[in-house]
N, C-alpha and C positions, 0 to 999 in steps of 0.2 A: 398414507403414512406421511407425517409432517416433513421428513427430510428426504423424501423420494427423489426430488429434483433439486436438492439443496445446492449442488454445485452450479446450477444455472440461476439461482436466486441470490439476492444480496446477502452478504454475511451479517451486516449490521442488525437486522431484526432477530437474528438467531443468538446474539450475545445477551447475557443477563442484563436487563435494562438498567437497574439501579447501579450495579457495579460498573457497567460500561460507562454510564454517565459520570460517575465519580472519577473514573480513570481519565476520561476525556477532559473534564473540567480541570483536573489537576495538571494535565499536560498544557492546556491552553491558558491557565490562570495568569501567567506572566504577561499575556497579551491583552489583559483587560483594559488598559488605557491606550492601546495601539489604535491609530486612526483607522476608520472604516476602509479607506482606500487601500491601505497597506494590507489589511485582512483580505479584501477582495482580490488583490493581486496575488497574494500568497495562496489563497484557495485555488486560483486558476493555475498557478505555477507549480503546484505539487502534482498536477495532472498533465499539463501541457508544457512543451518546451518554452523557454523564456522568449525566444524569438516569436513564437506563435502568440504568446500573451501580449507582447508588444504590438504586434499587428492588430490583434483583436481590439485592444484598447486605444490604438492610435497614439502610442507613446514610444519612447526610445527603449531599446534593450537595456541601456545603462540605467534608465529610470526604474525599470523592473528590478534589475540587480540591486539598486540602492534600497528599494523597499524590502527586498528579500534579505539583504544584509542586516537591516534593522531587526527583522524577525529572528535571524540566526543568532545575533548578539543577545537578544532578549531571552531566547529559549536555550541558548548554549548548544545549539544543534547545527549540523552541517546539512543544508538542503540539497547539496550535491550528491548525497547518499540515497540510493533508491529505497532502502529500508526506512530511513528517516522520513522520506516523502510519503511512503505508504502509511506509516503510523500517524503522521500528521493529518493526512487526508481522512483516515478513519476517525480520528478525533473530531475533525470538522464535521464529518457526516453525523456522528453521534450527537454533537452539540448544535446541530442545525446551522453550522457556519459561524457561530458566535462563541467567544471565550467563556461566557457564563452558561451557555447551553440551555438555560431555562430549566435546569434540573433541581434547583433549590439547593439547600445546604444540609448536609448530613453532619450532625453534631457527634464528634468523637468516633465516627466510622473510619476505620483504616482505609487508606487508598489502595485499591487493588493494582496489581501489575498487569501488563498486557499478557504475559505468560499465563497468569491466572484466568483471565478471560478466555484465552485460547485453549485452555485445558478442559473446557466443558465439552460434554458429549455432543451437543448440537453443533459446536464449532468443528469438532473432529468429523462429524457426519458430513458437513458441508465440504471440508477439505478433501475427504476421501472421494466424494462424488465429483468434485472439481477435477481431481487428478486421475479419475478412473479411465478416461480415454487413453492414458499413457501406459496402460498395463500390458499391452501386447509387446512382442519382441521389438518392433519398430518404435513403439512408444517409449520403451525403456531407453533407447538411444536418445530420443528427444528429451526425455526426462533428465538424463545426465547433462545434456547441453543446457537445458533450462536452469538447472541448479548451478552449473558452473557460470552461466551468464549472469545470474543474480549475484553470485559470489564475486564476480568481476565488475559489479556495479553497472550492469547492462552494457559493458564495453565488448563489442563483438571481437575486436582484435585480441584483447587480453584473453577472452574465452577461447579463441582459436589456438593461441599459444599454449594455454593450459591443457587443452584436450589433444593437441597435436593434429588439429584439423585446419583447413583453410578458412579464411573469413567468409568466403562465399558459402561453404558448407554449413557454417554456423548460422548464417542468415537463412539458408534453405531450411534448416531444422526449425528455426523460429517461425518461418512462414507455415511449415507443416503443423507445428504446434498450435498456431493461431487457428487453423482449420479444425483441429481435433478438439480444442478447448472452447471454441466459439468465443474467443477473446482477442482484442486488438493488442498486440505486443510491440508493434513497431511504430505506431503513430502517436497514441496517447498513453497516459499513465494508468488509466483505470484498470485495464486488463493486467498490466504489470503488477499493480497493487494487489489484485486478487491472487496472482501467482505468488507474490511475496508472502501473503498471509497463509496461503495453502501450504507452502513449503515450511513456513514457521510452525504452523499448527501440527503438521504431521511429524515434525521433529521433536514434539513434546509428548510426554507421557500423559494420557488423559486421566482425569479424576476418576477413581474407582466408584 
């Protein structure tokens, strides 16, 4: 069956190709004249902390922030928001890292929304499989923490206050969830983006 291990495979190939390409290109289109170095820094910074990007590229953190500020202004988005970074990373993946994405031009075709892409059955199958390890009693506690953590923009202290837990307990839940989901949630953004997408998808009604 195609989706038997969907939660352990990338989401990108499961999205409708033409529609996903149209969505990605629409989101990235304002960056068409942006210098390549700015795009490269942004592509890294949606997944890794700014300090890590600075070390990797041997530039200052202020330089990284300057490039990201240009992108934020151009797109009208806040890259400090985890859901924004997840959406932008998905768009870069769909477009091969470039604003035009090599998808060509659809004449008169309406631009789909991310919600429309995520309402497809393959996306729902992927999200269900991704979150399946959290279905037992212990997992449900972790699920509540993960949802609150994303709602708190991955701020463990805010999550702890919201749930009435200690910050150490929240981090222990995150480490346990990492093991169950086979995703890195505390070091890089890729696992967090998968979690953001899975929670987004399961919160939508699938297309009949």
